[in-house]
C-alpha positions as CSV (number, residue, x, y, z in Angstrom):
1,M,-132.1,77.6,-26.0
2,E,-129.6,78.1,-28.7
3,M,-127.6,75.1,-29.2
4,G,-124.9,74.3,-31.8
5,L,-123.2,77.8,-31.3
6,A,-120.1,77.9,-33.5
7,I,-116.7,78.7,-32.1
8,A,-115.1,81.7,-33.8
9,T,-111.7,82.0,-35.4
10,I,-110.0,85.3,-35.6
11,D,-106.7,86.6,-34.2
12,T,-106.2,87.9,-30.7
13,L,-108.1,91.1,-29.7
14,K,-106.1,93.6,-27.7
15,D,-107.0,95.0,-24.3
16,Y,-108.6,98.5,-24.1
17,V,-108.0,101.7,-22.1
18,K,-110.1,104.7,-21.8
19,D,-109.5,107.8,-24.0
20,E,-110.5,110.5,-21.4
21,P,-111.3,113.4,-23.8
22,S,-113.7,111.4,-25.9
23,G,-114.9,108.9,-23.4
24,K,-114.3,106.1,-26.0
25,F,-111.9,103.3,-26.0
26,I,-108.6,102.8,-27.8
27,M,-106.3,99.9,-28.3
28,Y,-103.9,99.4,-25.5
29,S,-100.5,97.8,-25.8
30,S,-98.1,97.3,-22.9
31,T,-95.1,95.0,-22.5
32,D,-96.6,94.0,-19.1
33,P,-99.8,91.8,-19.6
34,I,-100.7,92.2,-15.9
35,I,-100.9,95.9,-16.3
36,N,-102.9,95.6,-19.5
37,L,-105.6,93.6,-17.6
38,L,-105.5,95.9,-14.5
39,N,-106.1,98.8,-16.8
40,Y,-108.9,96.9,-18.5
41,Y,-110.7,96.2,-15.2
42,Q,-110.3,99.8,-14.3
43,I,-112.5,100.8,-17.3
44,G,-115.4,98.8,-16.2
45,F,-115.2,100.1,-12.7
46,D,-115.0,103.8,-13.9
47,W,-117.8,103.3,-16.3
48,K,-120.2,102.1,-13.6
49,K,-119.2,104.9,-11.3
50,K,-119.2,107.7,-13.8
51,N,-122.8,106.8,-14.8
52,G,-124.0,106.1,-11.3
53,Y,-124.7,102.6,-12.0
54,D,-122.7,101.5,-8.9
55,K,-125.8,102.8,-6.9
56,L,-128.5,101.1,-9.1
57,K,-129.7,97.5,-9.3
58,F,-128.5,95.8,-12.4
59,K,-132.0,95.6,-13.9
60,D,-132.1,99.4,-14.0
61,Y,-129.1,99.7,-16.3
62,K,-129.2,96.4,-18.0
63,D,-129.8,97.8,-21.6
64,K,-127.0,100.3,-21.2
65,Y,-124.7,97.6,-19.9
66,D,-125.5,95.4,-23.0
67,E,-124.3,98.2,-25.2
68,F,-121.2,98.6,-23.1
69,R,-120.3,95.0,-23.3
70,L,-120.4,94.9,-27.0
71,S,-117.8,97.6,-27.3
72,Y,-115.8,96.9,-24.1
73,D,-116.0,93.4,-22.9
74,V,-113.4,91.6,-25.0
75,D,-115.4,88.3,-25.2
76,S,-118.5,89.9,-26.4
77,H,-116.7,92.4,-28.7
78,Y,-114.9,89.4,-30.2
79,Y,-118.0,87.6,-31.1
80,S,-119.8,90.8,-32.3
81,I,-117.1,91.0,-34.9
82,V,-117.0,87.3,-35.8
83,C,-120.7,86.6,-35.7
84,N,-122.0,90.1,-36.7
85,D,-124.9,89.4,-34.4
86,P,-125.1,91.6,-31.2
87,K,-127.7,89.4,-29.7
88,L,-125.6,86.2,-30.1
89,A,-122.5,88.1,-28.9
90,L,-124.1,88.7,-25.6
91,H,-123.9,84.9,-24.9
92,A,-120.2,85.3,-24.8
93,D,-118.2,84.5,-21.7
94,T,-114.5,84.0,-20.7
95,I,-113.8,80.3,-20.1
96,I,-111.4,80.8,-17.2
97,S,-111.5,84.0,-15.0
98,F,-108.2,85.8,-14.3
99,Y,-109.0,88.2,-11.5
100,T,-110.7,85.7,-9.0
101,P,-107.7,83.3,-8.7
102,Y,-105.4,86.3,-9.0
103,K,-106.9,88.1,-6.1
104,T,-107.1,84.9,-4.0
105,A,-103.4,84.2,-4.6
106,L,-102.6,87.8,-3.6
107,K,-104.6,87.3,-0.3
108,L,-102.6,84.2,0.4
109,V,-99.2,85.8,-0.3
110,I,-99.8,89.5,0.8
111,G,-102.4,88.9,3.4
112,K,-104.7,91.6,1.9
113,A,-108.0,91.4,-0.1
114,F,-108.1,93.3,-3.3
115,D,-111.7,93.2,-4.3
116,K,-112.7,94.9,-7.6
117,C,-115.5,96.9,-5.8
118,D,-112.7,98.6,-3.8
119,N,-111.0,100.0,-7.0
120,P,-107.6,98.4,-6.1
121,F,-106.2,98.7,-9.7
122,D,-103.8,101.7,-9.2
123,E,-102.4,100.2,-6.0
124,L,-101.8,96.8,-7.7
125,I,-100.0,98.6,-10.6
126,A,-97.9,100.7,-8.3
127,N,-96.8,97.7,-6.3
128,R,-96.3,95.5,-9.4
129,N,-92.7,94.8,-8.6
130,E,-92.8,94.8,-4.8
131,A,-92.1,91.6,-2.7
132,G,-95.1,89.3,-2.7
133,F,-96.9,91.1,-5.5
134,K,-94.0,90.2,-7.9
135,E,-94.2,86.5,-6.9
136,V,-97.9,86.4,-7.8
137,N,-97.5,88.5,-10.9
138,D,-94.7,86.3,-12.3
139,K,-96.9,83.2,-11.7
140,F,-99.9,84.8,-13.5
141,S,-98.1,86.7,-16.2
142,D,-98.0,84.0,-18.8
143,F,-101.8,83.3,-18.3
144,A,-102.5,87.1,-18.7
145,V,-100.8,87.0,-22.1
146,W,-103.4,84.4,-23.3
147,Y,-106.4,85.6,-21.3
148,H,-107.9,87.8,-24.1
149,T,-107.5,85.3,-26.9
150,R,-110.1,83.1,-28.7
151,G,-108.9,80.1,-26.7
152,N,-110.4,81.6,-23.6
153,F,-113.8,82.7,-25.2
154,M,-117.0,80.6,-25.6
155,L,-120.7,81.2,-26.3
156,L,-123.0,80.1,-23.5
157,P,-126.3,78.3,-24.4
158,C,-128.1,81.0,-22.5
159,R,-126.7,84.4,-21.7
160,Y,-128.2,84.4,-18.2
161,M,-126.1,81.4,-17.4
162,N,-123.2,83.9,-17.0
163,A,-124.1,85.0,-13.4
164,D,-124.9,81.5,-12.3
165,R,-121.7,80.2,-13.7
166,Y,-119.7,82.5,-11.6
167,K,-121.8,81.8,-8.5
168,H,-121.4,78.0,-8.8
169,S,-117.9,77.6,-10.4
170,Q,-116.1,81.0,-10.1
171,D,-115.9,81.1,-13.9
172,R,-113.5,78.1,-14.2
173,I,-114.3,75.6,-16.9
174,D,-113.4,72.3,-15.1
175,K,-115.9,73.1,-12.3
176,S,-118.4,74.6,-14.7
177,L,-118.6,71.4,-16.7
178,Y,-119.0,69.4,-13.6
179,E,-122.1,71.5,-12.7
180,C,-123.5,71.3,-16.2
181,F,-124.2,67.6,-16.2
182,P,-127.6,66.4,-15.0
183,G,-127.9,66.9,-11.3
184,G,-125.5,69.8,-11.4
185,K,-126.3,73.4,-10.5
186,L,-126.0,74.6,-14.1
187,A,-127.8,71.6,-15.8
188,K,-131.1,73.6,-16.0
189,Y,-129.6,75.7,-18.9
190,F,-129.5,72.6,-21.0
191,G,-133.1,71.6,-20.7
192,K,-135.8,70.4,-18.2
193,Y,-135.2,66.7,-18.1
194,A,-131.9,64.7,-17.6
195,E,-132.0,63.1,-21.1
196,E,-132.5,66.4,-22.7
197,Q,-129.8,68.0,-20.7
198,E,-127.3,65.4,-21.5
199,A,-127.9,65.6,-25.2
200,N,-127.8,69.3,-25.3
201,L,-124.7,69.5,-23.1
202,H,-122.8,67.1,-25.5
203,E,-123.8,69.2,-28.5
204,W,-122.7,72.4,-26.8
205,I,-119.4,70.9,-25.5
206,K,-118.5,69.8,-29.1
207,A,-119.6,73.0,-30.7
208,Q,-117.4,75.0,-28.3
209,N,-114.4,72.8,-28.6
210,L,-114.6,71.8,-24.9
211,D,-114.3,68.1,-25.5
212,I,-110.5,68.5,-24.9
213,M,-111.5,68.9,-21.2
214,F,-112.3,65.1,-21.1
215,Y,-110.0,62.1,-20.8
216,D,-109.8,60.5,-24.2
217,G,-112.5,62.9,-25.4
218,I,-115.2,60.9,-23.6
219,I,-117.8,63.4,-22.5
220,E,-118.9,62.1,-19.2
221,R,-118.9,63.8,-15.8
222,N,-116.4,61.4,-14.3
223,K,-114.1,61.9,-17.3
224,I,-113.6,65.7,-16.8
225,I,-109.8,66.6,-16.5
226,P,-109.5,68.9,-13.4
227,F,-106.9,71.6,-13.3
228,N,-105.9,70.3,-9.8
229,E,-105.5,66.6,-10.0
230,N,-105.0,65.9,-6.3
231,N,-107.7,68.4,-5.1
232,P,-110.2,68.7,-7.9
233,F,-113.2,71.1,-8.2
234,V,-112.6,72.9,-4.8
235,S,-113.1,76.7,-4.6
236,Y,-110.0,78.9,-5.0
237,E,-110.4,79.9,-1.3
238,N,-109.9,76.3,-0.4
239,M,-106.6,75.9,-2.4
240,T,-103.1,76.3,-1.2
241,I,-100.8,78.8,-3.0
242,E,-99.1,75.9,-4.7
243,E,-102.5,74.6,-5.9
244,L,-103.5,78.1,-7.3
245,Y,-100.2,78.2,-9.2
246,E,-100.8,74.7,-10.5
247,F,-104.4,75.7,-11.6
248,I,-103.2,78.7,-13.5
249,E,-100.4,76.9,-15.2
250,N,-102.9,74.2,-16.4
251,A,-105.4,77.0,-17.4
252,E,-102.8,78.5,-19.6
253,D,-102.0,75.2,-21.3
254,F,-105.7,74.7,-21.9
255,V,-106.2,78.1,-23.5
256,I,-103.2,77.6,-25.8
257,K,-104.3,74.2,-26.8
258,R,-107.8,75.2,-27.5
259,R,-106.9,78.3,-29.5
């Protein structure tokens, strides 16, 4: 376990799009932050399909994916620049996911699922300003501006916590922290025994500047500040559309404050 991971401090990294002739990535700039992110997600989908990785188990292309992450995943790419340590950069994760709450809001408003595995990105871009789509995009647009900034990046104590974190918290920091305390589903990444877990968790929270997620800065499970005060820690699927909009507004405030 690598505790005491420092928080990085450089300016915002831009999104990426694919340069078809070379197969490499170039900086992408758009006045529409939603389009930026949808193009960014398209790259990952295309990379897996182009290389046939969509038909393989992850363990069969893990090493290639690690290389891809360091140049493509903005969180890992960010830390590879800041820390100049590829191994450490693979501990990177976004603190609050964009696409999961976004697709859930679209399902509530549009009545249709837009799962990443179905390659919905062209359709979402084409319908950017249509009724329903525009409502959701307008609510998520400000968060999209701040999504790929240092305020939304962190280093996990163990890189393999990444997949479990999505499974148990949908990559949202309030629920993640709740599950990191002893007795939670992510506590195992901080040690074997409760006392060790508590000590390592406190160290990690402070190193990653996550103590702002606690009332009065008191790092205790019952002091976590939820992004939905009246319905805390529930999954996105169990939120109303109003609660999803409340969540994303508070997520934006958090990222700006932490940056």
